[in-house]
DODREN-976124 format. One record per atom (N, C-alpha, C, O): x, y, z. Coordinates in pm, whole numbers, plus 32768, in hexadecimal, padded with zeros to 4 digits. Each point is the difference from the previous one (the first is absolute). Example, Ala and Ser with C-alpha at 12.3 -4.5 7.8 and 13.67 -1.06 7.14 Angstrom:
BEGIN
85277DC7830C
7FA780778000
805A80788000
80687FFE8042
7F75806B7F76
805280778006
7FB3806D8049
8033806F8011
***
This chain:
BEGIN
65D3236CE903
801C7F757FE8
7FC47FAE8072
800F80248075
7FAE7F727F6A
7FC27FAE8067
80467F798006
806E7FF17FCC
7F557FB28073
803A7F7B800F
80177FE18093
7FF680578056
80277F2C7FC2
80177FD18088
8081803E8037
806580077FBA
7F96802480C3
807680328047
80357F8C8053
7FBD7FCF805B
80BC80067F84
803F7F918048
805A8038806D
805C804D7FE6
7F887F8A8096
804980308074
804B7F8B803E
7FC57F96801B
80BC807D7FFB
804F7F9D8047
8009802A8092
802D806E801F
7FA77F3A803A
8001801C808F
80727FB38042
80107F887FEA
803F80BF8066
80737FC28041
7FF7801C8096
7FF38073802B
80157F248024
8004800F8091
808F7FF28030
80487FA57FD7
7FE180B6807E
80857FFA803A
80087FA48078
806380038049
7F397FAC7FCC
7FFF7FA48071
7FFB7F717FCE
7FB87FE17FA1
80947FC7809F
7FFF7F727FDE
7FA67FB1805F
7FE97F897FEA
7FE480B7807D
7FAD7FBE8066
7F797FD77FC4
7FC1804F7FB9
80137F388064
7F827FCD7FC8
7F8780578024
7FAE801D7FA9
8047800B80D4
7F8D8050802D
802380958002
7FD1804B8056
80807FE07F4C
802F808A7FFA
7F8D80627FED
7FA87FEC7FAD
805A807F80A3
7F9E806B7FEF
801280437F78
7F9E80267FC0
80DD7FE98014
801980457F82
7FD67FAE7F88
7FCD80377F9D
80477F47806A
7FCA7FA97F96
7F6880038007
7FBD7FF97F99
800C801280DF
7F70800E8011
7FCA807D7FBD
7F9280007FC9
80BC806E803C
7FD780797FB9
7FF57FE67F69
7FA3802F7FBF
80BC7F85800C
7FFD7FE17F70
7F8A7FA67FDD
7FC080127F98
80237F8E80BE
7F8A7FAB7FE7
7F8180528004
7FA57FEC7FB0
8054807180AF
7F8A80588008
7FF580547F82
7F9280197FCE
80DF80147FFD
7FFE804E7F84
7FC97FAD7F8C
7FB880347FAB
80697F4C8052
7FCC7FA97F96
7F687FF98004
7FBF7FEE7F99
8008802180DE
7F6F7FFE800E
7FBF80887FEE
7F86800D8009
80CC80597FDC
7FCB80887FF4
802680427F7B
7FF9807A7FF2
802E7F347FAC
802D803A7F82
7F8E80437FB4
7F917FCC7FFA
808C80A97FCC
7F9B803F7FAD
7FF37FB47F7B
80587FB37FDA
7F3C80647FE3
7FEB7FC17F7E
807480237FA4
802C80737FFA
80047F287FBF
806C80177FA1
808B7FF2803B
806380227FBE
7FA77FAD80BE
80827FEE803F
800E7F6E802E
7FA07FC2802C
80D8800C7FC7
801F7F79802F
807F80088055
806080427FDA
7FA17F7A8099
807380008059
80377F72800B
7FB57FA28018
80CD80517FD5
80467F818014
805E80138077
8053805A8001
7F9F7F508063
805A80068073
807B7FA97FE2
7FF57F887FE9
807E80B98018
80807FBB7FE9
80217FB0807D
7FF88033806F
802F7F4F7F7E
801B7FAB8074
808D7FC78001
801A7F9D8045
8041809E7F70
80877FC97FF7
806C804D8049
80767FEC7FE6
7F63806C8075
806280548044
80697FAD804C
807480278005
7F647F6B8036
805D7FAD804D
806A7FBF7FA6
80697FD58031
7F7E80257F4D
805E7FC27FA2
806B80607FCD
805F7FD57FBE
7F9280AB8060
805F80647FCF
807F7FFA8057
7FF880118079
807D7FD67F48
807B7FF8804F
802E808C802D
7FD480647FC8
80847FA1809B
803680838027
804480427F89
80427FBE7FAF
7FAD80C68047
803A80487F8E
80997FF58002
804080148067
7FF77FCB7F25
80917FF77FEE
801D802C7F71
7FD57FBF7FA1
807480AE8050
801A80367F7B
80557FA27FAB
7FF580017F86
80617FAE80BA
804C7F9D7FB3
7FA27F9A7FC2
80127FD87F8D
7F897FFD80BF
7F9D7FA27FCB
7FB280437F8F
7FEB7FC37F98
7FEA80BA807C
7FB680487F97
8051800A7F80
7FCC7FEB7F93
80B38035807A
8056800D7F8A
80147F7D7FB7
801A7FFE7F88
7FDA7F9380C1
800B7F7C7FC2
7F7B7FD47FC3
7FFD7FA27FB0
7F98809F8074
7F7B7FDE7FCB
7F9B7FF88070
80197FC28068
7F74807D7F84
7F9980028067
7FD37F728024
7FEB7FAE7FA7
8007803580DC
7FC77F7F8029
7F717FF37FCA
7FBC80647FEA
80187F228002
7F7C7FE57FC7
7F908044804F
7FA7803C7FC4
805D7FBC80C0
7F96803E8051
7FFC80967FEC
7F94803C7FFE
80DF80017FF3
800780917FEA
7FCB80237F75
7FB680617FF0
80707F517FAC
7FCF80177F78
7F687FFA7FFC
7FC080527FBF
80067F4D8085
7F6E7FF38003
7FC0807C803E
7F9D80337FCB
809A7FFD80A5
7FC98077803F
800F80797FA4
7FA1804C7FF0
80D27FC67FD4
801680717FA4
7F9C7FFB7F8C
7FCB80677FD7
801B7F227FF4
7F9F7FF27F93
7F738023802E
7FB580407FB6
80277F9880C3
7F7B80208035
7FF180968016
7F9780397FE3
80D180078051
7FFB80918014
7FF480457F78
7FB1805D7FF0
809D7F767FAF
7FFC803D7F7B
7F757FF47FC1
7FD1805E7FC1
7FEF7F30804F
7F7E7FE77FC2
7F8D80498047
7F9680157FC6
807F801380B6
7F958040804E
7FEC80917FD5
805E80457FD8
7F257FE68030
7FDF808D7FE9
80198053807C
801B80787FF8
7FDB7F48807C
801280458080
802B7F9B8068
7FF87F867FEC
803680AE8085
802D7FAD806F
7FB38022807E
7FD980738016
80127F2A803C
7FC180108083
805E7FBC8062
800F7F857FFD
803180C8805A
80687FC98056
7FDD801A8092
7FE180718027
80247F248029
7FE3800A808E
80777FC8804E
803A7F9B7FD9
7FE980A88094
80727FD0804E
7FEB80188094
7FC880668028
80687F3C802A
8007801C808E
807180638019
8052801B7FA9
7FAF801A80CF
806D805B8027
805E7FB5805E
7FD97FD0806A
80A680287F6C
80697FC48051
806A806A8017
803C80327FA1
7FDC7FF080DC
806780628022
7FEE80837FB3
8060803A7FCE
7F247FF1802B
7FDB80817FC3
801580067F69
8014806C7FC8
7FE67F217FF7
80117FFA7F6F
7FAE7F8B7FC8
7FC97FB1804C
803280487F30
7FBE7F8E7FC0
804D7F818021
807180078032
7F547F887FB4
80437F81801E
807B7FEE7FA7
800680337F91
805B7F8480A4
807B7FE67FB5
7FE87FAF7F82
804080197F99
7F647F87806C
7FE77FAE7F89
7FC180547F90
801C7FE87F8A
7F9280798099
7FC680597F9B
806B805C7FC6
800880107F87
8049802C80D0
806B80597FCF
805E7FB37FA5
802B80347F99
7FF67F50808B
80567FAC7FAD
7FC27FEB7F75
8045800B7F9B
7F3A7FD68061
7FBD7FEC7F7F
7FFF80817FAD
80167FFC7F87
7FD2807480BA
800380807FBA
808A80197FC6
800D80307F8F
805C7FB180BE
808980117FCE
80167FAE7F81
803B80337FA0
7F997F51805E
800F7FAD7F8A
7FB580397F88
803580067F91
7F5080238085
7FAC802F7F90
803080877FCC
7FE780227F8C
805B802C80C7
802880877FD7
807D80047FA9
8024806A7FCD
801F7F268020
807F7FFF7FBA
7FF07FF47F69
7F9A7FCF7FCF
80CD80607FE6
7FFF7FF67F6E
800F7F6F7FD3
80247FAB8051
7FC280387F35
7FD580607F99
7F6980178007
7FB57FAA802D
802280C87FA5
7F7380257FF9
7FB57FDD8081
7FAD7FA48001
806F80A3806A
7FBC7FE3807F
7F6880077FF1
7FCA80687FD9
7FF07F2A8044
7F6F7FFE7FE9
7FAE805C805A
7F8B80197FE3
80B0801A8089
7FB7805D8055
7FEA80877FBD
7F9C8043801A
80BF7FE47F8F
7FFE80887FC9
7F7B801E7FB9
7FD87FB97FA4
7FE680B18089
7F83802B7FC4
7F837FBD8035
7F92801F7FD3
807C7F84808C
7F8B7FBE803A
7FBF805B8067
803F805E8032
7F457F867FED
7FBA8045806C
7FE17F98806C
7FDE7F8E7FE1
802E809B809D
7FEB7FA1806D
7FAD803E806F
800380798018
7FB47F31802B
7FBA8022807B
80457FAF806D
800F7F867FF4
801B80BD8078
80417FBA806E
7FA67FFF807A
7FB6805F801A
80537F348032
7FAD7FEE8076
80537FC2806F
80607FB77FE6
7F7B80678096
80407FC18073
7F977FE2806A
7F9A8044800B
80827F548041
7FAD7FDE8073
805E7FD4806F
80617FB97FE8
7F8180728091
80537FDE8073
7FAA8002807D
7F94803B8002
809D7F868066
7FB67FFB807E
800380868049
7FA7801B8050
80BD80377F97
800B80828041
7F9E80657FCA
7FBF7FE97F9A
8036808680A9
7FA080687FDC
801E80437F7A
7FA3802E7FBD
80DC7FD8801B
802380457F85
7FEF7FAB7F83
800D80337F90
7FD77F4E8080
7FE07FAB7F8D
80717FED7F9D
7FE77FEC7F89
8095801980A6
80707FEC7FA5
8021807B7FAF
80337FF57F90
7FB2808080A6
8014807E7FB7
808E80107FCC
8014802E7F90
804E7FAC80BF
808A80147FD3
80247F9F7F8F
804D80247FA8
7F7D7F63805B
80137FA37F90
7FBB80377F83
80367FF47F91
7F5480468080
7FB7803A7F8F
8054806D7FBE
800E80037F86
802A805680CA
8051806C7FC9
80837FCC7FC7
803280367F9D
80057F62809F
807A7FC17FCC
7FE57FC87F74
804F80167FA4
7F427FA3804B
7FDE7FCA7F7B
7FEF80707F9B
80317FF77F90
7F8980748098
7FEB80717FA5
8085803A7FD1
8012801B7F8A
804A7FF780D2
8081803A7FDF
804E7FA57FA2
8031802D7F98
7FDC7F54808B
804F7FA27FB1
7FC27FED7F75
804880027F9C
7F357FED805D
7FC07FEB7F7F
800D807B7FA6
80147FF37F87
7FE2808480B2
800B80797FAD
808C800B7FC4
800F802D7F8E
80577FAB80BC
808980007FCB
800C7F9D7F8C
805380127FA6
7F5B7F86805C
80017F9A7F96
7FAC80287F86
7FF17FB17FA3
7FD880C8805F
7FB1802E7F8E
7F6E7FDA8007
7FB980087F9C
80187FD080D9
7F747FDB8014
7FB4807A8033
802E8044805C
7F607FD87F67
7FA780688032
7FA97FC1806C
7FAD7FAA7FE2
806580818099
7FB07FCA806E
7F818054800A
8005807B8004
7F8B7F417FFF
7F7E80408004
7FFE806E8069
80147FE48077
7FD380987F60
7FFD806C8061
7F7D80018050
7FA07FBB7FDF
806180938089
7F87800D8051
80097FB2807F
806D7FDD802F
7F2180068009
7FF87FBC8080
80407F757FF6
7FED7FB87F9E
805E802580CA
80437F7F8002
7FAA7F978047
7FAC80218054
806A7F617F88
7FBF7F928046
80627FCD8069
80617FBB7FE0
7F858069809D
80517FD48072
7F9D7FD0806A
7FB88050803C
80457F307FDA
7F9E7FC4805A
803F7FE68088
80507FA38010
7F8C80AD8052
80317FEF8088
7FA47FA3804E
7F8E7FE97FD9
80A57FE28096
7FAF7FA68052
7FD47F867FB4
7F8D7FD5800D
80CC7FF27FA3
7FDB7F947FA4
7FC27F868045
7FAD7FBC7FC5
807A802980B7
7FC87F8B8046
7F698006800B
7FBE7F998008
800A80E07FF8
7F6F800E800C
7FBB80097F77
7F857FFF7FF9
80C8800A7F9D
7FC680137F7B
80107F887FA4
7FCE80007F90
80787F9B80A1
80157F847FB5
7FDB7F8A8058
800B8008807A
7FCA7F8B7F48
7FE67F87804E
80827FB18012
806A802C7FD3
7F8F7F61806D
80777FAF801D
80467FCF7F82
80787FE58004
7F41800F7F8F
803A7FD17F82
803B80727FAD
80377FE97F95
7FBE8092809E
803780727FB8
7FA1803D7F9B
802B80487FA6
7F567F9C8068
7F9B803A7FA6
7FCB8082803A
7FDF80078076
801B805F7F38
7FCE8082802B
7F6A7FF6801C
7FB37FD27FAC
8024805A80CB
7F737FFA8027
7FC6808A801C
7F8B800C8023
80C5805C7FCE
7FD48088801C
7FC5803D7F80
804880177F9F
7F3580018061
7FBB80337F89
8030808B7FD6
8006801F7F89
801D803480D9
803280867FE0
80827FFA7FB1
8012804A7F9F
80487F5E8088
807E7FF07FB7
7FE57FC57F76
803E80297F9E
7F687F77805A
7FDC7FC67F7D
7FCD806B7FA1
802680037F8B
7F86805480A7
7FCA806E7FAF
806F80607FD5
8001802F7F8E
805B7FED80CC
8070805A7FE2
80587FC47F93
802E80477FA7
7FEA7F368060
804E7FBB7F98
7FB880097F7A
803F801B7F9A
7F3E7FD08064
7FB380087F84
800C808B7FC2
800E800C7F86
7FED805C80CC
801080897FCF
808A80147FC3
800D803D7F96
805A7F8E80AC
8088800C7FCB
800F7FB77F7B
804280317FA5
7F817F5A8051
800B7FB57F82
7FBC804B7F8E
80317FFE7F8F
7F608042808D
7FBD80517F98
805980747FD5
800780217F89
803D801D80D7
805E806C7FE0
80757FCB7FAF
802A803F7F9F
800A7F4E8088
806D7FC17FB5
7FD57FE57F70
804C801B7FA3
7F3D7FB0804A
7FCE7FE47F79
7FF680817FAE
802480017F8B
7FAD806980B2
7FF580807FB9
808980347FD5
800F80327F91
80547FC180C6
8088802B7FDC
80387FAD7F8D
803C80367FA3
7FB17F468063
80317FAA7F94
7FBF80257F7C
804480077F9A
7F3A80108067
7FBA80257F84
803480847FC8
800E800E7F87
800E805280D1
803880817FD2
808A7FEF7FC5
802480417F9E
802B7F66809E
808A7FEC7FD2
80067FB37F7C
8061800B7FB6
7F377FA8802F
7FFF7FB37F82
7FF280627F8F
7FFD7FD87F8C
***
């Protein structure tokens, strides 16, 4: 089965010059033929998770995110590392999307990425995302991970990725993601 592969990209950072949002922008410039990436920009609008609120009805911002996840063929998620884990705003959004009825994460495939100023490139946040997403029924792209260490030297002041090696690595991952989506269709 062919057709356009629609990828929803979510950054776990709210910072304007975020390295992780920069990874997603770089991915938009490296998409293989037949893939389209939409960067979700409503993370700041997602309220803190509250099951009483969910039981009364999903907030509008949450419903929009759930609909975008449901409509996507795949996910591309990037997060900074805070206290050895993914960002709180990203975890909060994942909690909202993972809830019934019909959790839209179930059966999706995702590629996760991290960038950080330290040498490990957000490795613990990367593994945290992998663990949490797998519990939500998401198949996280296996193989080499995208963890960009020393981010200050690989991004400009506006948060744009300037390292060609990382750009090439992202392009390779996107091609792998596309192949997995096509097999799953």
